[in-house]
C-alpha positions in Angstrom: 25.1 -5.0 29.7 26.0 -8.5 28.6 22.3 -9.3 27.9 22.0 -6.2 25.6 25.1 -7.3 23.8 23.8 -10.8 23.2 20.4 -9.4 22.0 22.2 -7.0 19.6 24.3 -9.9 18.3 21.2 -12.0 17.8 19.5 -9.2 15.8 22.7 -8.9 13.7 22.7 -12.6 13.0 19.0 -12.5 12.0 19.6 -9.4 9.8 22.5 -11.2 8.0 20.4 -14.3 7.5 17.7 -12.2 6.1 20.0 -10.4 3.6 21.5 -13.7 2.6 18.0 -15.1 2.0 17.1 -12.3 -0.4 20.6 -12.0 -2.0 19.6 -14.0 -5.1 16.7 -11.7 -5.8 18.9 -8.6 -5.3 21.5 -9.9 -7.7 18.8 -10.9 -10.2 17.1 -7.5 -9.9 20.3 -5.5 -10.4 21.4 -7.7 -13.3 18.2 -8.0 -15.3 15.6 -5.4 -14.1 17.5 -2.1 -13.5 18.4 -1.5 -17.1 14.8 -2.2 -18.5 13.4 0.1 -15.8 15.7 3.0 -16.8 14.9 2.4 -20.5 11.2 2.4 -19.7 11.6 5.7 -17.7 13.4 7.2 -20.7 10.6 6.1 -23.0 7.9 7.7 -20.8 9.7 11.0 -21.2 10.1 10.6 -25.0 8.2 10.3 -28.2 9.3 6.9 -29.4 9.4 6.4 -33.2 9.8 3.0 -34.7 12.4 2.8 -37.5 10.9 0.8 -40.4 13.0 -2.1 -41.6 15.7 -1.9 -39.0 13.6 -3.2 -36.1 14.9 -0.3 -33.9 13.5 2.9 -32.6 14.6 6.5 -31.8 13.5 8.6 -28.8 12.7 12.3 -29.0 12.6 13.9 -25.5 9.3 15.6 -24.8 9.4 15.9 -21.0 6.2 15.1 -19.1 3.8 15.3 -22.1 3.0 11.6 -22.0 2.1 11.9 -18.3 -0.1 15.0 -19.0 -1.8 12.9 -21.8 -2.5 10.1 -19.3 -4.0 12.4 -16.7 -5.7 15.1 -18.7 -6.3 13.9 -22.3 -7.0 10.2 -22.3 -10.7 9.6 -21.4 -10.2 6.1 -19.9 -7.0 5.9 -17.9 -8.0 8.0 -14.8 -11.4 6.2 -14.5 -9.7 2.7 -14.8 -7.1 3.6 -12.3 -9.6 4.9 -9.7 -11.8 1.8 -10.3 -8.8 -0.5 -9.7 -7.9 1.3 -6.4 -11.5 1.1 -5.2 -11.6 -2.7 -6.0 -8.3 -3.1 -4.2 -9.6 -1.4 -1.1 -12.4 -4.0 -0.9 -10.7 -7.1 -2.2 -7.4 -6.9 -0.2 -9.0 -6.9 3.3 -11.4 -9.7 2.1 -8.5 -11.8 0.9 -6.6 -11.3 4.1 -9.5 -12.1 6.4 -10.5 -15.1 4.3 -7.0 -16.6 4.2 -6.5 -16.0 7.9 -9.7 -17.8 8.8 -8.9 -20.7 6.5 -5.3 -20.9 7.9 -6.7 -21.1 11.5 -9.1 -23.9 10.5 -6.3 -25.8 8.7 -4.1 -25.5 11.7 -6.5 -27.6 13.8 -6.0 -31.3 14.3 -8.5 -33.4 12.3 -8.5 -36.4 10.0 -7.5 -35.8 6.4 -5.8 -32.5 7.3 -3.1 -32.9 4.7 -5.6 -33.6 2.0 -7.7 -30.5 2.9 -4.5 -28.4 2.9 -3.7 -29.6 -0.6 -7.2 -28.6 -1.7 -6.7 -25.1 -0.4 -3.3 -24.9 -2.2 -5.1 -25.6 -5.5 -5.7 -21.8 -6.1 -2.0 -21.4 -6.4 -1.9 -24.0 -9.2 -5.1 -22.7 -10.8 -3.6 -19.2 -11.0 -0.8 -20.5 -13.3 -0.9 -19.3 -16.9 -2.1 -22.4 -18.6 -5.0 -23.2 -16.3 -6.2 -19.6 -16.2 -6.4 -19.7 -20.0 -8.4 -23.0 -19.8 -10.7 -21.5 -17.2 -11.5 -18.3 -19.1 -11.6 -19.9 -22.6 -13.5 -23.1 -21.7 -16.7 -23.1 -23.7 -18.2 -25.8 -21.5 -17.8 -23.8 -18.3 -19.2 -20.7 -20.1 -22.2 -22.7 -21.3 -22.9 -24.0 -17.8 -22.7 -20.5 -16.4 -25.3 -19.3 -19.0 -27.6 -22.2 -18.2 -27.4 -21.4 -14.5 -28.2 -17.8 -15.1 -31.2 -18.6 -17.4 -32.6 -21.2 -15.1 -32.6 -18.9 -12.1 -36.1 -17.3 -12.4 -35.5 -15.2 -9.2 -32.2 -13.5 -8.2 -32.0 -14.6 -4.6 -29.1 -12.3 -4.0 -31.1 -9.3 -5.1 -34.2 -10.4 -3.0 -32.0 -10.7 0.1 -30.5 -7.3 -0.6 -33.9 -5.7 -0.8 -35.0 -7.4 2.4 -31.9 -6.1 4.2 -32.3 -2.6 2.8 -35.9 -2.5 4.0 -34.7 -3.5 7.4 -32.6 -0.4 7.7 -29.1 -1.6 6.6 -26.9 1.0 4.8 -26.9 0.7 1.0 -23.2 1.4 0.6 -22.2 -1.3 3.2 -24.5 -3.8 1.6 -23.1 -3.0 -1.8 -19.6 -3.8 -0.5 -20.7 -7.0 1.2 -22.6 -8.3 -1.9 -19.7 -7.4 -4.2 -17.5 -9.6 -2.0 -20.1 -12.4 -2.1 -20.5 -12.2 -5.8 -16.8 -12.8 -6.5 -15.9 -15.0 -3.5 -14.5 -17.5 -6.1 -11.9 -14.9 -7.2 -11.1 -14.2 -3.5 -10.5 -17.9 -2.9 -8.3 -18.2 -6.0 -6.2 -15.2 -4.8 -5.7 -16.6 -1.3 -3.5 -19.6 -1.8 -0.1 -18.1 -0.9 -1.6 -16.0 1.9 -3.1 -19.2 3.5 0.3 -20.9 3.4 2.1 -17.9 4.9 -0.4 -17.6 7.7 -0.4 -21.3 8.3 3.4 -21.3 8.6 3.2 -18.5 11.2 0.5 -20.3 13.2 2.6 -23.4 13.4 5.5 -21.4 15.0 3.4 -20.4 18.0 4.3 -22.6 20.9 1.5 -24.7 22.3 2.8 -23.9 25.8 1.6 -20.3 25.5 -2.0 -21.5 24.9 -1.6 -24.0 27.8 -0.4 -21.3 30.2 -3.2 -19.0 29.1 -5.8 -21.7 29.6 -4.4 -22.3 33.2 -4.8 -18.6 33.8 -8.4 -18.8 32.8 -8.3 -17.3 29.3 -11.0 -18.3 26.9 -10.4 -19.3 23.4 -11.5 -15.9 22.2 -9.2 -14.1 24.6 -6.3 -16.4 23.6 -6.9 -15.4 19.9 -6.7 -11.7 20.6 -3.8 -11.9 23.2 -1.7 -14.6 21.6 -2.6 -15.7 18.1 -3.2 -12.3 16.5 -0.1 -10.5 18.0 2.2 -13.4 17.1 0.9 -13.6 13.5 0.7 -9.8 13.0 4.1 -9.5 11.2 2.8 -11.9 8.6 -0.3 -9.8 8.1 2.0 -7.0 7.0 3.8 -9.4 4.6 0.6 -10.7 3.2 -0.8 -7.2 2.8 2.1 -6.1 0.7 2.0 -9.3 -1.4 -1.8 -9.1 -1.9 -1.7 -5.4 -3.0 1.1 -6.2 -5.6 -0.7 -9.4 -6.7 -4.0 -7.5 -7.1 -2.5 -4.8 -9.3 -0.7 -7.2 -11.7 -3.5 -9.7 -12.1 -4.3 -10.7 -15.7 -7.8 -9.2 -15.7 -6.7 -5.7 -14.6 -8.2 -3.1 -17.0 -5.2 -0.8 -16.6 -2.8 -3.5 -17.4 -4.8 -4.5 -20.4 -4.9 -0.9 -21.6 -1.1 -0.5 -21.2 -0.5 -3.8 -23.1 -2.9 -2.8 -25.9 -1.3 0.7 -26.2 2.2 -0.8 -26.4 1.6 -3.9 -28.6 -1.3 -3.0 -30.9 -0.8 0.7 -31.2 3.0 0.6 -30.7 2.8 3.8 -28.7 5.7 2.9 -26.4 6.1 6.4 -24.8 2.5 6.7 -23.7 2.4 3.1 -22.6 5.5 3.6 -20.5 4.1 6.7 -18.9 0.9 4.9 -17.9 3.0 2.0 -16.6 5.0 4.4 -14.4 1.8 6.1 -13.1 0.4 2.6 -12.3 3.6 1.7 -10.6 3.5 4.9 -8.6 -0.1 4.1 -7.5 1.0 0.6 -6.3 3.9 2.1 -4.3 1.6 4.7 -2.8 -1.0 2.1 -1.8 1.7 -0.1 -0.2 3.2 2.9 1.7 -0.3 4.0 3.0 -1.7 0.6 4.0 1.7 -0.7 5.1 2.3 2.3 7.3 -1.0 1.9 9.0 -0.6 -1.9 9.6 3.0 -1.7 10.6 2.0 0.5 13.6 -0.1 -2.5 14.8 2.5 -5.2 14.3 3.9 -6.9 17.4 7.5 -8.2 17.2 8.6 -10.8 19.7 12.2 -10.1 20.5 
């Protein structure tokens, strides 16, 4: 009875610590985000008209007409949304696997480990606004890319793909694999935070657990499946949710670009808000589906 009470007290303390940790975000969200969200929802259900000269606007309630337009009238939105979900289903697992493998490698003892860790943290810096603009607008890099393309007389990737196809490999599987290979740079760029999260989790695993497993005769491979993966599994769920959100709000998202163009260039605030809410709903649905699947496999060490 006393042990159960101590365990419940410990859980309560951890819960309080967790809420205190996220309290600044909750306060900021309630103070600055709730009102714009409500206003955006009102716009999605209205025909928003700009009042010339005053800088304001009026909203005429039209129900779900903007949502009907997004799903049944607009020729691009559905296709773009489905394409983004398909890309997410491929990129998110690739990012998680890549970041987990790199974190395991960086957790090993070797000379220059701090320097190598700093290199793998560079994607976080490179994903900042200024450097992303330099990367995409740099004429030198674009020119080098064109030269590389023109100088390659034979597309080795396509040749390898044809060889594997003739060997009996499935075309759909190969397409997914080669899509990942073709944008491995984007996967590495998107893996910085995930590597740090996985690395912090790996460092919390006591070395005595591995020593005890080794004494019992466990191989490195068995220790990975019995110790490393279960102990890090809660962070897989955290990284999964973060990666899904990060994927959908990235700067090169076609849906995000369409929403921005509709709002800023065409000043169609009602339709843009409706598309934004549909996109938001898709993100929440993906998190619920994939998070629900992964959460069943998570191991919590009480």
